[in-house]
C-alpha positions in Angstrom: 80.3 130.6 97.1 83.9 129.8 97.3 83.3 125.7 97.5 80.7 126.1 94.5 83.1 128.2 92.3 86.1 125.7 93.1 83.9 122.6 92.6 82.6 124.1 89.4 85.7 125.0 87.7 87.5 123.3 84.9 90.9 121.1 86.0 92.5 119.6 82.8 92.7 116.0 83.2 96.5 114.7 82.9 97.4 113.5 79.6 97.2 109.1 79.0 100.1 107.2 78.2 99.3 106.9 74.5 98.1 110.6 74.5 102.1 111.4 74.9 102.6 109.8 71.4 101.1 110.5 67.8 100.9 108.5 64.6 103.1 109.4 61.9 100.6 109.1 59.0 104.1 108.4 56.7 104.8 105.4 58.4 102.2 104.4 61.0 104.4 104.6 63.6 103.4 106.2 66.9 106.2 109.1 67.9 106.3 110.8 71.2 105.1 114.6 71.1 107.1 117.2 70.8 107.2 120.3 72.7 105.8 124.0 71.9 109.0 125.0 74.2 111.2 123.1 71.9 113.8 125.2 69.5 114.0 126.3 67.2 111.0 125.6 65.1 110.8 123.2 62.7 108.3 124.5 60.3 107.0 127.8 59.1 103.3 126.6 59.9 101.9 124.2 62.3 98.3 123.9 61.6 96.3 122.3 64.7 92.7 120.6 63.7 90.5 119.6 66.5 88.2 116.8 65.5 85.5 115.0 66.8 83.3 112.8 64.9 84.7 114.4 61.5 84.7 111.5 59.6 82.6 112.8 57.1 83.5 116.9 57.1 86.8 116.9 57.4 88.2 115.3 54.0 86.9 118.2 52.3 88.6 120.4 54.7 91.7 118.8 54.7 92.0 119.0 50.7 91.5 122.8 50.5 94.3 123.1 53.5 96.5 120.9 51.6 96.1 122.4 48.1 97.1 126.2 49.7 99.7 124.9 51.5 101.7 122.6 48.7 100.9 125.6 46.1 102.7 127.4 48.6 105.7 125.3 49.4 106.1 124.6 45.5 106.2 128.6 45.5 108.5 129.2 47.8 111.5 127.0 48.8 111.5 128.2 52.3 108.0 127.1 53.6 107.4 124.0 55.0 104.5 123.0 57.7 103.0 120.0 59.9 99.1 119.4 60.1 98.2 117.9 63.6 95.0 116.3 63.8 93.6 116.0 67.5 91.3 113.4 67.4 89.0 114.4 70.6 87.9 110.8 71.1 85.8 110.1 68.1 83.6 107.0 67.3 83.5 107.1 63.7 87.0 106.6 62.3 88.0 110.2 62.4 91.7 108.9 63.0 91.8 106.6 60.4 90.1 108.6 57.9 93.0 111.3 58.6 95.8 108.6 58.0 94.1 107.4 54.7 93.8 110.8 53.5 97.5 111.8 53.4 98.6 108.4 52.1 97.6 109.0 48.2 98.9 112.4 48.4 102.4 111.7 49.8 102.0 114.1 52.5 102.7 113.8 56.0 100.0 114.3 58.6 100.5 113.9 62.4 97.3 112.6 64.2 96.9 112.6 68.2 94.1 110.5 69.2 92.6 111.2 72.5 91.1 108.5 75.0 88.9 110.5 76.8 87.0 113.3 75.2 88.2 117.0 76.3 85.9 119.0 74.3 87.5 121.8 71.7 89.5 123.9 74.0 91.2 120.7 75.1 92.2 119.5 72.1 92.7 123.0 70.4 95.2 123.1 73.6 97.2 119.9 72.9 97.6 120.2 69.6 99.2 123.7 69.9 101.1 122.8 72.7 102.8 120.1 70.7 103.1 122.3 67.8 106.9 122.8 65.9 105.9 125.8 64.0 107.0 129.7 63.6 103.9 130.5 63.3 100.5 128.3 64.9 97.1 128.2 63.2 93.9 126.5 64.2 91.2 125.7 61.9 87.9 124.0 62.4 87.8 120.3 60.8 84.3 121.3 59.1 86.5 123.8 56.8 83.3 126.5 57.3 86.3 129.3 56.6 88.3 129.8 53.6 91.2 128.5 54.3 93.4 131.0 51.7 92.3 134.0 53.7 95.0 132.4 56.0 97.0 134.9 53.7 95.1 137.7 55.1 95.5 136.6 58.8 99.4 136.2 57.9 99.8 139.8 56.8 98.2 141.5 59.4 99.4 139.5 62.2 103.4 140.8 60.7 101.8 144.3 61.0 100.9 143.9 64.3 103.3 141.6 66.1 105.8 143.1 68.7 108.7 141.3 70.0 107.4 137.9 68.4 103.9 138.5 70.2 100.6 138.6 67.9 97.5 137.3 67.9 95.0 137.6 64.2 91.7 136.1 65.1 89.4 135.5 62.0 86.1 137.1 61.8 82.5 136.7 60.6 81.5 139.8 62.5 80.9 141.4 58.7 78.0 139.1 57.9 76.2 139.9 60.6 73.8 142.5 58.6 73.4 139.4 56.2 70.6 137.9 54.9 71.3 134.6 56.4 71.9 135.9 60.1 69.1 138.6 59.7 66.5 135.5 59.2 67.6 133.4 61.7 65.1 132.7 64.5 64.6 135.1 67.1 66.1 133.2 69.7 69.2 132.6 68.5 69.9 136.2 67.5 68.9 137.2 71.0 71.2 134.7 72.1 73.9 136.4 70.3 73.3 139.6 71.6 73.2 138.4 75.0 76.6 136.5 74.8 78.4 140.0 73.1 76.7 141.8 76.8 78.5 139.2 78.7 81.8 139.7 77.0 81.4 142.9 77.1 81.2 143.0 81.0 83.6 140.1 81.0 86.5 142.8 79.3 86.6 141.8 75.6 85.6 144.6 74.0 87.3 144.9 70.9 86.8 141.8 69.2 83.5 141.2 67.6 83.7 137.4 66.9 85.3 136.0 69.5 84.0 132.2 68.4 85.6 131.9 65.0 87.7 128.5 64.5 90.4 130.2 62.4 93.0 131.9 64.7 96.7 132.4 64.4 99.4 133.0 66.5 103.2 133.7 66.9 104.9 130.8 68.5 105.8 133.1 71.3 102.1 133.9 71.9 101.0 130.6 71.2 103.5 129.3 74.4 102.3 131.9 76.6 98.9 131.6 76.3 98.0 128.0 76.2 100.0 127.2 78.4 97.9 129.2 80.6 94.7 127.8 79.6 92.4 126.2 82.3 89.0 126.2 80.2 88.5 122.8 77.8 84.8 123.5 76.6 83.7 125.7 73.5 83.9 128.8 75.6 88.0 128.7 75.8 88.4 131.1 72.6 87.6 133.9 75.6 90.4 132.7 78.1 92.8 132.5 75.1 91.5 136.2 74.2 91.8 137.2 77.9 95.0 135.5 78.4 96.7 137.6 75.6 95.5 140.8 76.7 96.5 140.1 80.4 100.1 140.3 78.5 99.1 143.0 76.4 100.1 141.2 73.2 99.0 142.8 69.7 95.4 141.5 68.4 93.8 142.0 64.8 90.9 140.7 64.2 90.5 140.2 60.5 87.4 139.1 57.9 87.2 136.0 56.4 85.0 134.1 54.1 82.8 131.8 55.6 79.8 129.8 55.0 77.6 127.7 57.2 78.4 123.9 56.9 75.8 121.0 57.8 76.3 118.9 60.5 77.2 121.3 63.4 77.5 119.8 66.7 76.3 122.9 68.8 73.0 122.4 70.7 71.3 126.0 70.7 70.0 125.9 74.1 72.0 123.9 76.1 75.5 125.1 74.7 74.2 128.7 75.4 73.5 128.1 79.0 77.0 126.3 79.3 78.9 129.1 77.6 77.3 131.5 79.9 78.0 129.5 83.0 81.3 128.9 81.8 82.1 133.1 81.5 81.0 133.5 84.7 83.4 130.9 86.1 86.2 132.5 83.9 85.2 135.6 85.0 85.2 134.8 89.1 88.3 132.8 89.3 90.6 135.4 87.9 88.8 138.2 90.0 89.7 135.9 93.1 92.9 134.7 92.0 92.4 131.4 91.8 93.6 131.3 88.6 96.9 132.9 88.1 98.6 133.6 84.8 102.1 132.7 84.6 104.5 134.3 82.1 106.5 131.3 80.3 108.7 133.0 78.3 112.0 134.3 79.3 111.6 138.2 78.0 108.9 139.9 79.6 105.9 141.5 77.0 103.7 142.8 79.9 104.5 146.1 81.1 105.9 146.4 84.5 
């Protein structure tokens, strides 16, 4: 069993040479990735957008995102931001679409293009580990979540943050009883409830929606969480929350406006089986001590 667990457990690969650089949209030049360990933060916000073959859906999301951020910047001269698009080895020109999007708008985007696909969790992790913001948000490239709901997440995050640590989780849980969800197929609803039961066993019992792609972190929280992440697939959100719970970080769930966007890359049966397997792998690795959680911050938040 131990050997099987070791073989099946994810092991994030090292960055290739080109993956240590991002391309700046304003100059077209490649620059060395910064580090989340760099202090002080340069921006109020870092927006991380993981993208795999999102050439069609991403422009609308970026338009909404930039409109919100620019409006806020115009009303608050102290506000600043960066947008980091992490292209997860797309083959549809996603990186070029992101770079071209910024040119007529006079804004700067940072595009990190991966040579080999890492899956969503890996793309998010790499983006966050090179973020330079005081607050760090990752948002799905499909634009399913209303971006201006960031106001709500930030407000609630500031309420619960302690010693610079806090996590705000966008949530669609309030939509469970809506007509769209009720009318979904029997198998889809069965898998959803089964997934929640597995999460309860794993120890995630207070967060009703763990998978929404709209999560906000303080810089110190992101630094400690994402330097400890092993999982790179769709289930990485669970490990994020488990690590946050380990450090006793304050976590708040915030309802967001969400609508389904065509073009989802999730395969209902295949990905459900994979997620269930990954949940078991996460649980066993932490249970048997194969995965250790390290405190990367100088000040300790975890109670002794």
